[in-house]
C-alpha positions as CSV (number, residue, x, y, z in Angstrom):
1,X,0.5,11.3,24.2
2,X,-0.4,14.7,25.6
3,X,-3.3,16.3,24.1
4,X,-2.4,18.4,21.3
5,X,0.6,16.4,20.1
6,X,1.2,14.8,16.8
7,X,3.7,12.0,16.1
8,X,5.2,11.1,12.8
9,X,5.5,7.2,12.0
10,X,8.1,6.7,9.1
11,X,7.5,3.1,7.8
12,X,8.9,0.8,5.3
13,X,5.9,-0.1,2.4
14,X,6.2,-3.7,3.2
15,X,5.9,-3.3,7.2
16,X,2.5,-3.9,9.4
17,X,2.2,-0.2,9.8
18,X,-1.3,0.1,8.0
19,X,-2.5,-2.8,10.4
20,X,-1.1,-1.3,13.3
21,X,-2.5,2.2,12.4
22,X,-6.0,0.4,12.2
23,X,-5.6,-1.6,15.4
24,X,-4.6,1.7,17.3
25,X,-7.6,3.6,16.2
26,X,-9.7,0.6,17.1
27,X,-8.4,0.7,20.7
28,X,-8.8,4.4,21.1
29,X,-12.7,4.0,20.5
30,X,-12.9,1.0,22.6
31,X,-11.5,2.7,25.1
32,X,-14.4,5.3,25.1
33,X,-12.3,8.0,22.6
34,X,-13.2,9.0,19.4
35,X,-10.9,8.2,16.2
36,X,-10.7,10.1,12.6
37,X,-9.0,8.0,10.2
38,X,-8.0,9.3,7.2
39,X,-7.3,6.6,4.6
40,X,-5.0,7.6,1.5
41,X,-3.3,4.1,0.6
42,X,-6.1,1.6,0.7
43,X,-10.1,1.4,0.2
44,X,-12.4,2.2,3.1
45,X,-13.6,-1.2,2.8
46,X,-10.3,-2.7,4.0
47,X,-10.7,-0.4,7.0
48,X,-13.9,-1.8,8.0
49,X,-12.9,-5.2,7.4
50,X,-10.0,-5.1,9.6
51,X,-12.0,-3.4,12.3
52,X,-14.6,-6.2,12.2
53,X,-11.7,-8.8,12.5
54,X,-10.3,-6.9,15.6
55,X,-13.8,-7.2,17.2
56,X,-14.8,-3.5,16.6
57,X,-18.5,-3.0,15.2
58,X,-17.4,-0.3,12.7
59,X,-21.4,0.2,11.7
60,X,-22.0,1.1,15.1
61,X,-19.1,3.0,15.6
62,X,-19.7,5.4,12.9
63,X,-23.1,5.9,13.1
64,X,-22.5,7.2,16.9
65,X,-19.7,9.5,15.7
66,X,-17.3,7.6,17.7
67,X,-15.3,6.7,14.6
68,X,-15.2,8.4,11.4
69,X,-13.3,7.3,8.1
70,X,-12.0,10.1,5.9
71,X,-11.5,8.9,2.4
72,X,-9.0,10.2,0.4
73,X,-8.0,7.3,-1.5
74,X,-10.7,7.6,-4.1
75,X,-9.1,10.7,-5.1
76,X,-6.0,9.2,-5.7
77,X,-7.6,7.0,-8.4
78,X,-9.1,9.8,-10.0
79,X,-12.7,8.6,-8.9
80,X,-15.3,10.5,-7.0
81,X,-15.7,8.9,-3.6
82,X,-19.1,7.2,-2.5
83,X,-18.4,7.8,1.2
84,X,-20.2,10.1,3.3
85,X,-16.9,11.7,4.6
86,X,-14.3,12.3,1.5
87,X,-12.0,14.6,-0.4
88,X,-12.3,14.6,-3.9
89,X,-8.9,16.7,-4.6
90,X,-5.8,16.3,-2.8
91,X,-4.3,19.2,-4.4
92,X,-3.0,21.4,-1.1
93,X,-4.7,24.5,-2.0
94,X,-8.4,22.9,-2.1
95,X,-7.1,20.6,1.3
96,X,-6.2,24.0,2.9
97,X,-9.8,25.7,2.0
98,X,-11.7,22.4,3.6
99,X,-9.5,22.6,6.7
100,X,-9.9,26.3,7.4
101,X,-13.8,25.8,7.2
102,X,-13.3,22.7,9.6
103,X,-11.0,24.9,11.8
104,X,-13.7,27.7,12.4
105,X,-16.1,25.3,13.8
106,X,-13.5,23.4,15.9
107,X,-13.7,23.0,19.6
108,X,-11.8,21.3,22.1
109,X,-11.4,17.6,21.6
110,X,-9.0,16.0,23.8
111,X,-10.6,12.4,23.5
112,X,-10.1,12.9,19.3
113,X,-7.4,10.6,17.8
114,X,-6.5,11.6,14.0
115,X,-4.9,8.7,12.1
116,X,-3.5,9.2,8.5
117,X,-2.2,6.2,6.7
118,X,0.0,7.8,4.6
119,X,0.6,11.3,4.0
120,X,3.3,10.5,1.2
121,X,0.4,10.3,-0.9
122,X,0.4,14.2,-1.0
123,X,3.2,14.0,-3.1
124,X,1.7,12.3,-6.0
125,X,-0.3,15.4,-6.7
126,X,1.7,18.6,-5.2
127,X,5.3,19.6,-5.6
128,X,7.3,18.6,-2.7
129,X,7.6,22.5,-1.0
130,X,4.0,22.7,-1.5
131,X,2.9,19.8,0.5
132,X,5.6,20.1,3.2
133,X,4.2,23.5,3.7
134,X,0.5,22.5,3.9
135,X,1.6,20.0,6.6
136,X,3.6,22.6,8.5
137,X,1.3,25.3,8.6
138,X,-2.2,23.6,8.0
139,X,-2.2,20.2,9.3
140,X,0.0,20.4,12.2
141,X,-1.4,23.2,13.8
142,X,-4.7,21.6,14.3
143,X,-4.3,19.0,16.6
144,X,-2.7,21.7,18.6
145,X,-5.4,24.0,18.4
146,X,-8.1,21.7,19.3
147,X,-6.3,19.4,21.9
148,X,-6.5,16.3,19.8
149,X,-3.9,14.0,19.2
150,X,-2.3,12.9,15.9
151,X,-0.7,9.9,14.1
152,X,1.0,10.5,10.6
153,X,2.4,7.5,8.5
154,X,5.4,8.8,6.2
155,X,6.9,6.2,3.8
156,X,10.6,5.8,4.1
157,X,13.1,6.8,1.5
158,X,10.8,8.4,-1.3
159,X,11.4,11.9,-0.4
160,X,13.9,14.4,-0.1
161,X,16.4,15.0,2.9
162,X,15.1,18.5,3.3
163,X,11.5,17.0,3.4
164,X,12.0,14.5,6.0
165,X,14.4,17.2,8.0
166,X,11.7,19.9,8.2
167,X,8.6,17.1,9.3
168,X,10.6,15.5,11.8
169,X,11.6,19.2,13.3
170,X,7.9,19.6,13.6
171,X,6.6,16.7,15.3
172,X,6.2,15.8,18.7
173,X,7.8,12.4,18.3
174,X,9.0,10.0,15.7
175,X,8.4,6.1,15.5
176,X,9.9,3.8,13.1
177,X,8.5,0.6,11.4
178,X,10.8,-1.4,9.4
179,X,11.5,-4.9,8.1
180,X,14.8,-6.6,8.9
181,X,16.1,-9.9,7.1
182,X,17.2,-12.7,9.4
183,X,18.1,-15.7,7.6
184,X,15.5,-17.2,5.6
185,X,12.9,-15.1,7.4
186,X,12.1,-11.6,7.9
187,X,11.2,-9.7,11.1
188,X,8.6,-6.6,11.7
189,X,10.3,-4.3,14.1
190,X,9.2,-1.0,15.6
191,X,10.9,1.5,17.7
192,X,10.3,5.3,19.4
193,X,13.1,7.3,18.1
194,X,12.1,10.6,19.5
195,X,9.9,11.9,21.7
196,X,9.5,15.2,23.4
197,X,8.7,16.0,27.2
198,X,8.3,12.2,28.1
199,X,10.7,9.2,28.8
200,X,10.8,6.3,26.2
201,X,11.9,3.0,25.3
202,X,14.6,3.9,22.8
203,X,14.8,-0.2,21.6
204,X,13.5,-2.0,18.6
205,X,10.8,-4.6,19.2
206,X,9.6,-7.2,17.0
207,X,5.9,-7.4,15.9
208,X,3.7,-10.3,15.3
209,X,0.5,-10.3,13.1
210,X,-2.2,-12.4,14.4
211,X,-5.0,-14.7,12.5
212,X,-7.3,-11.6,12.8
213,X,-4.7,-9.3,11.2
214,X,-4.1,-7.7,14.5
215,X,-0.7,-6.2,15.2
216,X,1.0,-6.8,18.6
217,X,4.4,-6.6,20.2
218,X,6.0,-9.9,20.7
219,X,6.6,-10.8,24.4
220,X,10.3,-10.9,24.9
221,X,11.6,-14.0,27.0
222,X,12.8,-13.2,30.6
223,X,16.6,-13.9,31.3
């Protein structure tokens, strides 16, 4: 992912995207980068629990500023967050004001990765055209402006075709997470559907979830 690029992840609700997204953020911090994780669909405590299982000292990472967990989840429950970093309204008018304040003090951040677990949450509190326009005109320009990188999760089969087409056209790449039934079992699969300006593997690959809840690609046997 070049600096300034944004990737859209379209995922089945029962896929391991949430665990994978946490592992991506943990890996980024582990290799010396900074991560901002926007949690919309799960409590912040779960993020820290998974990080601890992955061997990441979340308390230390947060204290040093390498990891910032942004709580949007409390707002989905109609509660005021107890987190230091939170939004108490998911109305796009309110989010736009807050984002504008952040943009005014933003500086180049090529070492920063932004992960949003589920931007579909915005559809619960806004009309479709309003939240899609927010993504296109306010959210997506931010990583391009400060040279950070962004990965945003979006649920499949819950929005209109218009919404998916608008977002897919705006992002620099699209990744799919899905579940496939195979006999009496199911398989977790991931693929890169598209990626601008770089070569990529278009095949579906199986994912496995380890005992520590880490998500990894299943190694294929060599023929």
